[in-house]
KOLDOVO-668637 format. One line per field, with one value per residue: residue in three letters; z, x, y of N, C-alpha, C, O, CB in turn. Coordinates in Angstrom, 1 decimal. Last residue first. Glycine has a CB too. Layout:
<atoms>
residu: (Ala ...)
nup: (Z ...)
neast: (X ...)
nnorth: (Y ...)
caup: (Z ...)
caeast: (X ...)
canorth: (Y ...)
cup: (Z ...)
ceast: (X ...)
cnorth: (Y ...)
oup: (Z ...)
oeast: (X ...)
onorth: (Y ...)
cbup: (Z ...)
cbeast: (X ...)
cbnorth: (Y ...)
</atoms>
This chain:
<atoms>
residu: (Ala Gly Val Lys Lys Ala Ile Ala Ile Ser Lys Asp Phe Leu Thr Ala Leu Glu Arg Trp Glu Ala Ser Val Ala Pro Met Leu Asp Glu His Arg Ala Arg Asp Pro Ser Arg Gly Ala Ala Leu Val Arg Asp Ala Leu Glu Asp Asp Pro Val Asn Arg Pro Asp Leu Gln Asp Leu Pro Val Gly Met Pro Ser Leu Glu Lys Glu Gly Ile Gly Glu Arg Phe Leu Ala Leu Lys Leu Gly Ile Glu Thr Leu Phe Gln Arg Val Ser Glu Asp Gln Glu Phe Met Leu Glu Val Arg Val Ala Asn Ile Leu Ala Asp Lys Pro Gly Pro Leu Lys Ala Val Asp Arg Ile Glu Tyr Gly Ile Pro Asn His Glu Leu Tyr Glu Asp Tyr Ala Asp Val Ala Ala Lys Ala Val Arg Val Met Glu Ala Asn Glu Glu Ser Leu Arg Phe Ala Thr Pro Gln Lys Lys Lys Phe Leu Gly Leu Ile Met)
nup: (-10.3 -11.4 -11.4 -8.5 -7.9 -9.2 -6.9 -5.3 -5.2 -6.0 -3.3 -1.7 -1.9 -1.2 1.2 1.6 1.1 3.0 5.7 5.0 5.3 8.2 8.9 7.7 9.4 11.3 11.0 11.6 13.7 14.4 12.8 14.2 16.7 15.6 14.5 16.9 20.1 22.3 22.2 21.6 24.2 25.3 24.1 24.6 27.9 27.2 26.0 27.0 28.5 26.2 22.9 20.3 18.8 20.6 20.9 19.0 18.8 15.9 15.1 14.0 13.6 15.7 16.5 16.3 13.6 11.5 8.4 5.8 4.4 2.2 2.7 2.8 0.8 0.5 1.8 2.5 3.7 1.7 1.1 2.6 0.7 -1.0 0.5 1.4 -1.5 -2.2 0.1 -0.6 -3.5 -2.9 -1.7 -3.7 -6.5 -8.9 -10.1 -10.9 -9.5 -8.6 -9.9 -10.2 -7.7 -8.3 -9.7 -8.4 -6.6 -9.2 -9.6 -7.4 -6.9 -10.0 -8.9 -6.8 -3.8 -3.2 -3.3 -1.4 1.9 4.3 7.4 9.6 10.4 8.1 4.9 3.3 0.2 -1.3 -0.8 -2.0 -4.7 -5.9 -5.3 -7.6 -9.9 -9.6 -10.4 -12.9 -14.1 -14.0 -15.4 -17.9 -18.4 -18.6 -20.5 -22.3 -22.4 -23.3 -25.8 -26.4 -24.6 -22.5 -22.8 -21.4 -21.1 -18.3 -17.2 -17.5 -15.5 -15.5 -16.2 -15.0 -16.9 -19.4 -18.6 -19.7 -22.3)
neast: (2.7 2.1 4.8 5.7 3.6 4.9 7.4 5.8 5.5 7.7 8.5 7.2 6.7 9.6 8.9 7.2 9.1 10.5 8.8 7.9 9.9 10.2 8.2 8.6 10.7 9.5 7.6 8.0 7.5 5.3 3.9 5.1 3.7 1.1 1.0 1.9 -0.2 -0.3 -2.8 -4.6 -4.7 -6.0 -8.3 -9.6 -10.0 -11.6 -14.3 -15.7 -17.6 -19.3 -18.5 -17.8 -18.7 -18.9 -16.5 -14.0 -12.3 -12.7 -12.4 -9.0 -7.6 -4.8 -2.8 -2.9 -2.0 -2.3 -1.5 -3.6 -3.2 -1.4 1.6 3.8 6.0 6.5 4.1 2.1 2.6 3.3 1.1 -0.1 1.1 -1.0 -2.9 -2.2 -1.6 -3.9 -5.0 -3.6 -3.9 -6.9 -5.9 -4.8 -4.9 -3.0 -1.3 0.6 2.4 0.8 0.7 3.3 3.0 1.1 3.0 4.7 3.4 2.4 5.5 5.9 3.7 2.1 -2.1 -3.4 -2.2 -1.7 1.0 2.3 0.0 -0.2 -0.4 -2.4 -3.4 -5.8 -8.0 -10.8 -11.2 -12.5 -11.0 -8.9 -9.6 -10.1 -7.3 -6.1 -7.4 -6.6 -3.8 -4.2 -5.3 -3.2 -0.9 -2.0 -2.3 0.5 1.4 -0.1 1.5 4.0 3.1 2.3 3.5 2.4 3.6 4.0 5.1 6.7 6.0 8.4 10.5 10.2 13.4 15.6 17.7 17.1 18.6 21.0 21.3)
nnorth: (23.0 20.4 19.7 19.6 17.9 15.4 15.2 14.7 12.1 10.7 11.3 9.6 7.1 6.9 7.1 5.0 2.8 2.1 2.2 -0.3 -2.1 -1.6 -2.7 -5.5 -6.0 -6.7 -8.6 -11.1 -11.4 -11.6 -13.6 -15.8 -15.8 -16.0 -18.6 -20.0 -19.1 -17.8 -16.0 -17.9 -19.0 -16.6 -16.4 -18.9 -18.7 -16.4 -17.4 -19.4 -18.6 -17.0 -17.7 -15.3 -13.7 -11.5 -11.2 -12.4 -13.8 -14.4 -12.1 -11.8 -15.3 -15.6 -13.7 -11.0 -10.2 -12.9 -14.2 -16.1 -18.9 -20.0 -18.4 -16.7 -16.3 -12.8 -10.3 -7.3 -5.3 -3.3 -2.3 -0.3 1.8 2.3 3.1 5.7 7.0 6.8 8.7 11.5 12.0 12.3 15.3 16.6 16.1 15.5 13.1 11.9 10.7 8.6 7.0 6.0 4.8 2.8 1.2 0.1 -1.4 -2.8 -4.5 -5.3 -7.8 -8.8 -8.6 -9.0 -10.9 -13.3 -13.2 -12.3 -13.6 -11.0 -10.4 -7.4 -5.0 -4.6 -4.8 -5.9 -7.4 -5.4 -3.5 -4.9 -5.2 -2.4 -1.9 -3.5 -2.2 0.7 -0.3 -0.8 1.5 3.0 2.1 2.3 5.2 5.0 3.9 5.4 7.2 6.4 6.3 8.8 10.9 14.0 17.1 20.1 23.4 25.2 28.2 31.4 32.9 36.7 38.4 38.5 37.6 39.0 41.2 40.2 40.6)
caup: (-10.1 -11.7 -12.5 -9.5 -7.0 -9.0 -8.7 -4.9 -5.1 -6.9 -4.6 -1.3 -2.6 -2.3 0.8 1.9 0.0 2.0 5.4 5.8 3.7 6.9 8.9 7.1 7.6 11.2 11.3 9.9 13.6 15.0 12.6 12.9 16.5 16.2 13.5 16.3 18.5 22.0 22.4 20.9 22.9 26.1 24.3 23.0 27.1 28.2 25.1 26.0 28.9 27.7 24.1 21.3 18.6 19.7 22.1 19.6 19.7 16.6 14.8 15.1 13.0 15.5 16.8 17.3 15.1 12.5 9.5 6.6 5.7 1.7 2.4 4.4 1.4 0.0 1.7 1.1 4.4 3.0 -0.2 2.6 2.2 -1.7 0.1 2.3 -0.2 -3.0 0.0 0.5 -3.6 -3.4 -0.9 -2.2 -5.3 -8.5 -9.3 -12.5 -10.0 -7.7 -9.8 -11.6 -8.2 -7.7 -10.9 -9.3 -6.0 -8.2 -10.4 -7.9 -5.9 -8.7 -10.4 -8.3 -5.0 -2.9 -4.4 -2.2 1.1 3.3 6.8 9.1 10.0 8.7 5.6 3.8 1.2 -0.9 -0.9 -0.8 -4.1 -5.7 -4.7 -6.1 -9.3 -9.4 -9.4 -11.9 -14.4 -13.0 -14.0 -17.4 -18.1 -16.8 -19.2 -22.3 -22.0 -21.8 -25.3 -26.8 -26.0 -23.0 -23.3 -21.4 -21.0 -19.9 -17.1 -17.6 -16.9 -14.7 -16.6 -14.5 -15.8 -19.2 -18.4 -18.4 -22.3)
caeast: (3.2 1.2 4.2 6.4 3.7 3.5 7.0 6.9 4.2 6.3 9.2 6.7 5.9 9.5 10.1 7.2 8.1 11.1 9.7 6.6 9.1 11.3 8.2 7.5 11.1 10.3 7.0 8.1 9.5 5.9 3.9 5.8 5.1 1.5 1.1 3.0 -0.2 0.9 -0.9 -4.1 -4.4 -4.9 -7.2 -9.0 -9.3 -10.4 -12.9 -14.6 -17.0 -18.0 -19.7 -17.4 -18.7 -20.2 -17.0 -14.7 -11.9 -12.8 -13.6 -10.2 -8.6 -5.7 -2.3 -3.2 -1.5 -2.6 -1.1 -2.7 -3.4 -2.9 0.5 3.3 6.6 6.8 5.1 2.2 2.1 4.5 1.3 -0.6 1.7 0.3 -3.1 -2.2 -0.2 -3.1 -5.2 -2.9 -2.8 -6.3 -7.2 -4.6 -5.2 -3.0 -2.5 0.2 3.2 1.1 -0.5 2.9 4.3 0.9 1.9 4.9 4.0 1.7 4.4 7.0 4.1 3.1 -0.5 -4.1 -2.5 -3.1 -0.2 1.7 0.9 -0.8 0.0 -2.8 -2.2 -5.4 -6.6 -10.0 -10.5 -13.4 -12.5 -8.7 -9.0 -10.9 -8.4 -5.7 -7.8 -7.9 -4.1 -3.4 -6.0 -4.3 -0.8 -2.1 -3.9 -0.2 1.9 -0.4 0.3 3.6 3.5 1.2 3.9 3.1 2.6 5.1 4.2 7.0 6.1 6.7 10.1 9.7 12.0 15.0 17.7 16.9 17.3 21.1 21.1)
canorth: (24.2 21.3 19.5 20.5 19.1 16.0 15.0 15.9 13.3 10.7 11.3 11.1 7.9 6.4 7.7 6.1 2.8 2.6 3.6 1.1 -1.5 -1.0 -1.9 -4.4 -6.5 -5.4 -7.1 -10.9 -12.0 -10.3 -12.6 -15.7 -15.2 -14.8 -17.4 -20.2 -19.0 -18.7 -15.3 -16.9 -19.5 -17.0 -15.4 -18.5 -19.3 -16.7 -16.5 -19.6 -19.5 -16.3 -17.8 -16.6 -14.8 -11.6 -11.8 -11.3 -13.5 -16.1 -12.8 -11.4 -13.9 -15.9 -15.4 -11.8 -9.7 -12.0 -13.9 -14.8 -18.0 -19.3 -19.7 -16.8 -17.7 -13.6 -10.9 -9.0 -6.3 -4.1 -3.4 -1.3 1.5 1.9 1.6 4.4 6.4 5.9 7.5 10.2 11.5 11.5 14.2 16.5 16.5 17.0 13.3 12.7 11.7 9.6 7.5 6.1 5.9 3.6 1.4 1.0 -0.3 -2.1 -3.4 -4.9 -6.3 -8.7 -8.3 -9.0 -10.0 -12.6 -14.2 -11.8 -13.6 -11.4 -10.2 -8.8 -5.5 -4.1 -5.6 -5.2 -8.0 -6.8 -3.4 -4.6 -6.6 -3.1 -0.9 -3.3 -3.4 0.3 0.3 -2.2 0.2 3.2 1.8 0.8 3.9 5.9 3.5 4.2 7.7 6.5 5.0 7.8 10.7 12.2 16.0 18.8 22.3 24.7 26.7 30.5 32.1 35.9 37.6 39.1 37.0 37.8 41.3 40.6 39.0)
cup: (-11.6 -10.7 -12.3 -10.8 -8.1 -8.1 -9.4 -6.8 -5.0 -6.4 -5.6 -1.8 -2.1 -3.3 -1.0 1.6 0.3 0.5 3.6 4.7 4.2 5.7 8.5 7.5 6.7 10.0 11.1 10.4 11.9 14.6 13.3 12.8 15.1 16.2 14.5 15.1 17.9 20.7 22.6 21.1 22.1 24.9 24.5 23.5 25.1 27.3 25.7 25.8 28.1 28.0 25.1 22.5 18.9 19.0 21.6 20.0 19.8 18.2 15.8 15.6 14.6 14.6 15.5 17.5 16.0 13.0 10.5 8.1 5.7 3.4 2.0 4.0 2.5 1.1 1.5 1.5 3.7 3.5 0.7 2.1 2.5 -0.1 -0.5 1.8 0.4 -1.9 -1.3 0.8 -1.8 -3.3 -1.7 -1.3 -4.1 -6.7 -8.5 -11.4 -10.9 -8.5 -9.1 -11.3 -9.2 -7.1 -9.6 -10.2 -7.0 -7.4 -9.6 -8.5 -6.3 -8.3 -8.8 -9.4 -6.4 -3.6 -4.2 -3.4 -0.4 2.1 5.8 7.9 10.3 9.2 6.6 5.0 2.4 0.2 -0.4 -0.1 -2.7 -4.7 -4.8 -4.9 -8.0 -8.9 -8.8 -10.3 -13.2 -12.9 -13.4 -15.8 -17.2 -16.8 -18.3 -20.8 -21.5 -20.9 -23.6 -25.9 -25.4 -24.0 -23.3 -22.3 -21.8 -19.5 -18.6 -17.8 -16.7 -16.1 -16.1 -15.0 -15.1 -18.1 -18.8 -17.6 -20.9)
ceast: (3.2 1.6 3.1 5.6 4.8 3.2 5.7 7.1 5.5 5.4 8.5 7.8 5.9 8.3 9.7 7.6 7.2 10.3 10.4 7.8 8.6 10.7 9.2 7.7 9.7 10.5 8.3 8.1 9.5 7.4 5.1 5.5 5.7 3.0 1.3 2.6 1.0 0.8 0.3 -2.6 -3.7 -4.2 -5.7 -7.7 -8.9 -9.4 -12.4 -13.9 -15.8 -17.3 -18.2 -18.3 -18.4 -19.9 -18.7 -15.7 -12.8 -12.4 -13.6 -11.3 -9.5 -6.8 -3.8 -3.6 -1.4 -2.1 -1.6 -2.6 -3.1 -3.5 -0.9 2.1 5.0 6.4 5.5 3.7 1.8 4.0 2.9 0.4 1.5 1.4 -1.9 -2.4 -0.9 -2.0 -4.9 -3.6 -2.7 -4.9 -6.7 -4.8 -4.9 -4.2 -2.4 -1.0 2.6 2.0 -0.6 1.5 4.1 1.9 1.5 4.0 4.9 2.7 3.5 5.6 4.5 3.5 0.7 -3.1 -2.7 -3.6 -1.1 1.4 0.9 0.1 -0.2 -1.3 -1.7 -4.2 -6.3 -8.6 -10.0 -12.5 -13.2 -10.3 -9.3 -10.2 -9.3 -6.6 -7.6 -8.0 -5.5 -3.9 -5.3 -5.5 -1.9 -1.6 -3.3 -1.8 0.9 0.2 -0.5 2.3 3.5 1.7 3.1 3.1 3.2 3.2 4.7 6.1 6.5 7.7 8.7 9.7 11.5 13.7 16.3 16.6 16.6 19.7 20.9)
cnorth: (25.2 22.7 20.6 20.3 20.2 17.2 15.8 16.3 14.6 12.1 11.5 11.7 9.0 6.9 7.6 7.3 4.2 3.1 4.0 2.0 -0.5 -1.2 -1.0 -3.4 -5.4 -5.5 -6.0 -9.0 -11.5 -10.6 -11.3 -14.2 -15.1 -14.3 -16.5 -18.6 -19.1 -19.3 -16.6 -16.5 -19.0 -18.0 -15.9 -17.2 -19.4 -17.3 -16.5 -18.9 -20.3 -17.3 -17.5 -16.9 -15.9 -13.0 -11.9 -11.5 -12.8 -14.7 -13.9 -12.2 -13.4 -14.7 -15.9 -13.2 -10.5 -11.5 -12.9 -14.6 -17.0 -18.5 -18.8 -17.9 -17.7 -15.6 -12.2 -9.3 -7.7 -4.9 -3.7 -2.5 -0.2 1.0 1.3 3.1 5.6 6.1 6.5 9.7 10.7 11.2 12.3 14.9 16.0 16.8 14.5 13.6 12.4 10.9 9.1 7.5 6.9 4.6 3.0 2.2 0.8 -1.5 -2.8 -4.0 -5.4 -7.4 -8.4 -8.9 -9.8 -11.5 -14.1 -12.3 -13.3 -12.5 -11.0 -9.3 -7.2 -4.3 -4.5 -5.8 -7.1 -7.7 -3.9 -3.5 -6.1 -4.5 -2.0 -3.0 -3.9 -1.0 0.1 -1.3 -0.8 2.1 2.2 0.9 2.8 5.0 4.1 3.7 6.3 7.0 5.4 6.7 9.2 11.9 14.9 17.9 21.4 23.0 26.1 28.7 31.2 34.1 36.5 38.7 37.4 37.2 39.9 40.6 39.2)
oup: (-11.6 -10.5 -13.1 -11.5 -8.4 -7.6 -10.0 -7.5 -4.0 -7.1 -6.1 -1.2 -2.0 -4.6 -1.7 1.7 -0.7 -0.6 3.0 3.5 3.5 4.9 8.4 6.6 5.6 9.5 10.8 9.7 11.2 15.1 12.7 12.8 14.8 16.0 13.9 14.8 18.3 20.3 23.0 20.4 21.8 24.9 23.9 23.2 24.6 26.6 24.9 25.4 28.4 27.8 25.0 23.0 18.3 18.6 22.4 19.3 20.9 18.9 16.4 16.6 15.5 14.8 14.5 18.3 16.6 13.4 10.2 8.9 5.4 3.4 1.6 5.0 3.1 2.2 2.2 1.2 4.1 3.9 0.2 2.7 2.5 -0.1 -0.5 2.4 0.1 -1.6 -1.4 2.0 -1.6 -3.0 -1.1 -0.7 -3.8 -5.9 -7.5 -11.9 -11.7 -8.0 -9.1 -12.1 -9.2 -6.1 -10.0 -10.8 -6.7 -8.1 -9.0 -7.9 -6.1 -8.9 -7.6 -10.6 -7.2 -4.0 -4.9 -4.5 -1.0 1.4 6.3 7.3 11.0 8.4 6.1 5.6 2.7 1.0 0.4 1.1 -2.0 -3.7 -3.8 -3.8 -7.4 -7.8 -7.8 -9.4 -12.5 -12.0 -12.2 -15.0 -16.2 -15.8 -17.3 -20.0 -20.6 -19.7 -22.8 -25.2 -24.3 -24.7 -23.8 -22.3 -22.7 -18.7 -19.8 -18.2 -15.7 -17.1 -16.1 -14.2 -14.6 -17.9 -18.5 -16.5 -20.5)
oeast: (3.6 0.6 3.1 6.1 4.5 2.1 5.8 6.9 5.3 4.7 8.6 8.3 4.8 8.4 9.5 7.0 6.6 10.7 10.6 7.8 8.9 10.9 9.0 7.5 9.7 10.5 8.2 8.9 10.5 8.4 5.7 6.4 6.6 3.5 1.9 3.4 1.7 1.7 1.5 -1.6 -2.6 -2.9 -4.6 -6.6 -8.0 -8.6 -11.4 -12.7 -15.1 -16.1 -17.0 -18.8 -18.4 -20.9 -19.5 -16.2 -12.7 -11.7 -14.6 -11.1 -10.2 -6.7 -3.4 -4.4 -0.4 -1.2 -1.3 -3.5 -2.0 -4.3 -1.2 1.5 4.9 7.0 4.8 4.6 1.4 4.8 3.6 0.4 2.3 2.2 -1.6 -2.2 -0.6 -1.4 -5.5 -3.6 -2.1 -4.6 -6.2 -4.1 -4.9 -4.0 -1.7 -1.6 3.2 2.1 -1.3 1.2 4.3 1.6 1.6 4.1 5.6 2.9 4.2 5.0 3.8 3.7 0.6 -3.3 -2.2 -4.7 -1.8 1.4 -0.2 0.9 -0.7 -0.9 -0.9 -3.4 -6.4 -8.5 -8.9 -13.0 -14.1 -10.4 -10.1 -10.8 -9.3 -6.6 -8.4 -8.5 -5.7 -4.3 -6.0 -6.3 -1.9 -1.7 -3.8 -2.4 0.5 -0.6 -1.4 2.1 3.0 0.9 3.2 2.7 4.3 2.1 5.6 6.1 6.5 8.7 8.3 9.1 12.1 12.7 15.8 15.7 15.4 19.5 20.6)
onorth: (26.3 23.5 21.5 21.2 21.3 17.1 16.9 17.2 15.3 12.8 12.6 12.6 9.6 7.0 8.6 8.4 4.7 3.5 5.0 2.2 0.5 -0.3 0.2 -2.6 -4.9 -4.4 -4.8 -8.3 -11.4 -10.2 -10.4 -13.4 -14.3 -13.2 -15.6 -17.7 -18.1 -20.0 -16.5 -16.7 -19.3 -17.9 -15.6 -17.3 -20.0 -16.9 -16.7 -19.3 -21.3 -17.1 -17.7 -15.9 -16.9 -13.6 -12.3 -12.5 -12.3 -15.5 -14.2 -12.9 -13.8 -13.5 -16.5 -13.7 -10.8 -12.3 -11.8 -14.7 -16.9 -17.6 -17.7 -18.4 -18.7 -15.7 -13.0 -8.5 -8.8 -5.7 -4.5 -3.5 -1.1 0.0 0.1 2.1 4.5 5.1 5.5 9.7 9.6 10.0 11.4 14.0 14.8 17.7 14.5 14.5 13.2 12.0 10.1 8.5 8.1 5.2 4.2 3.3 1.7 -0.5 -1.9 -3.1 -4.3 -6.3 -8.3 -9.2 -10.6 -11.2 -14.8 -11.7 -13.7 -11.9 -12.0 -8.2 -7.8 -3.8 -3.4 -6.9 -7.4 -8.6 -3.6 -3.1 -6.9 -4.5 -2.6 -3.6 -4.6 -1.2 -0.4 -1.9 -1.5 2.0 2.0 0.0 2.4 4.4 3.4 3.1 6.2 7.3 4.6 6.1 8.6 12.7 14.6 18.4 21.5 22.2 26.7 28.3 30.6 34.1 35.5 38.8 36.5 36.4 39.9 40.3 38.1)
cbup: (-9.4 -11.4 -12.7 -9.7 -5.1 -8.6 -9.0 -3.9 -3.2 -6.7 -4.8 0.4 -2.8 -2.0 1.4 2.4 0.0 1.8 6.6 8.4 2.9 6.7 9.4 7.2 7.1 12.1 13.1 8.5 13.9 16.7 12.9 11.5 17.1 17.4 12.4 15.6 18.0 23.0 24.3 21.3 22.2 27.6 25.5 21.7 27.5 29.5 24.4 25.0 29.2 29.3 24.4 21.8 18.0 18.4 23.7 18.9 19.7 15.8 13.4 14.6 11.3 16.6 19.3 17.6 15.8 13.1 9.3 6.1 6.7 1.0 4.0 5.1 2.5 -0.4 2.4 -1.2 4.9 4.1 -2.4 2.1 3.6 -2.4 -1.0 3.3 1.2 -4.6 0.2 1.7 -4.2 -4.4 -1.6 -1.6 -5.3 -10.2 -8.4 -14.4 -10.4 -6.2 -9.0 -12.3 -8.9 -7.0 -11.2 -10.0 -4.9 -7.3 -11.6 -8.7 -5.0 -8.8 -11.9 -8.6 -5.1 -1.6 -4.7 -2.3 1.3 2.8 7.2 8.1 10.6 9.2 4.4 4.2 0.5 -2.6 -1.8 -1.0 -4.3 -6.9 -5.5 -6.1 -10.0 -10.5 -9.6 -12.1 -16.2 -13.3 -13.2 -18.5 -19.8 -17.0 -18.9 -23.5 -23.2 -21.3 -26.1 -28.6 -26.7 -22.6 -24.6 -18.9 -21.4 -20.4 -16.5 -19.8 -17.4 -14.0 -17.9 -14.5 -15.1 -19.6 -19.2 -18.3 -22.9)
cbeast: (4.7 -0.2 3.9 8.0 4.4 2.8 6.6 8.9 2.9 5.3 9.7 6.4 4.8 9.4 11.8 7.3 7.1 12.0 11.2 6.4 8.0 12.8 7.9 6.1 10.6 11.6 6.2 6.1 10.0 5.7 2.8 5.2 6.0 1.1 -0.1 3.1 -0.7 1.0 -0.8 -4.9 -5.1 -5.4 -7.6 -10.5 -9.8 -10.7 -12.7 -14.9 -18.1 -18.5 -21.0 -15.9 -18.6 -20.4 -16.5 -15.0 -10.8 -11.0 -13.6 -10.9 -10.1 -6.0 -2.6 -3.9 -2.1 -3.1 0.0 -3.3 -2.9 -4.3 0.2 2.6 8.6 8.2 5.5 2.1 0.9 5.1 1.5 -1.7 0.8 1.2 -4.3 -3.2 0.6 -2.8 -6.4 -2.3 -1.6 -6.6 -9.6 -5.6 -6.2 -4.1 -2.7 -0.7 4.2 1.9 -1.2 2.2 5.6 0.3 0.2 5.2 4.8 0.9 3.4 8.3 5.0 4.5 -0.5 -5.1 -1.9 -3.2 -0.3 2.2 1.3 -1.3 0.8 -4.7 -1.3 -6.1 -5.1 -10.9 -9.3 -13.8 -13.0 -7.0 -7.3 -11.5 -8.9 -4.9 -7.5 -8.7 -3.9 -1.0 -5.8 -4.9 0.4 -0.9 -4.7 -0.7 3.3 0.2 -0.3 4.5 5.0 1.1 5.9 2.6 2.1 6.1 2.8 9.4 4.7 5.2 11.4 7.9 11.9 15.5 19.0 17.7 16.8 21.9 22.4)
cbnorth: (23.8 20.6 18.1 20.1 18.5 14.9 13.1 15.1 13.2 8.9 10.2 11.4 7.6 5.3 6.8 5.9 1.4 1.6 3.5 1.6 -2.4 -1.8 -2.0 -4.4 -9.0 -5.0 -7.1 -11.8 -14.7 -9.9 -12.5 -16.8 -16.1 -14.8 -17.0 -22.1 -17.8 -19.7 -14.1 -15.8 -19.8 -17.7 -14.8 -17.7 -20.2 -17.8 -15.3 -19.8 -20.2 -15.6 -19.9 -16.4 -14.8 -10.2 -10.8 -10.3 -13.3 -18.1 -13.2 -10.5 -14.7 -16.5 -16.3 -11.5 -8.8 -12.1 -13.7 -13.4 -18.3 -21.0 -20.7 -15.0 -17.6 -13.0 -10.6 -8.6 -5.7 -3.5 -2.5 -1.2 2.6 3.9 1.4 4.5 7.4 6.3 7.5 10.3 12.9 11.8 15.0 17.5 16.5 18.2 12.2 11.3 11.2 8.9 6.4 4.2 5.3 3.1 -0.5 0.3 -0.9 -2.9 -4.2 -6.0 -6.3 -9.4 -5.3 -7.7 -9.5 -12.1 -15.5 -11.0 -14.6 -10.1 -9.9 -8.6 -4.5 -4.1 -6.2 -4.2 -8.6 -7.8 -3.6 -3.8 -7.1 -3.3 0.7 -2.3 -4.2 0.5 1.5 -2.4 -0.3 4.5 2.3 -0.3 2.9 8.7 4.0 3.6 8.6 7.2 4.4 7.2 10.8 11.0 16.2 17.8 22.5 24.4 26.2 31.3 30.9 36.8 37.2 40.2 37.3 37.3 42.6 42.0 37.8)
</atoms>
């Protein structure tokens, strides 16, 4: 009995049930749809309405977590975490038009798109934009959600590391 304490434990192999394997497949499909959305609609620090997402926000968060739990490639984990954190930028009640941190879409302040004599006026107008103020008001909630999501994603990664060890 005492000798058993010194024996190296063999990792316990596990198999997903068919039901759980289906859940993993659905999670992957959801994350793929979200990734495709971001590919066609890149996002920086703009805040968008959750209705723009290709599925319910909570379901996408859970799908990212499921993918992270089974991912062993560190670069893929990093990518999944990055796109997962962007979900914090999707909020209820934003409406059709996204909120830019500049107050207007960046292309409206790009010197390549705006005549020189209009650029200064546009920059000043952007600073007074109600969209900019609304963006600033929402950023504390976005920041808090970033921290919450980072903690959840770190837990999922810890599970993946245990499974892969």
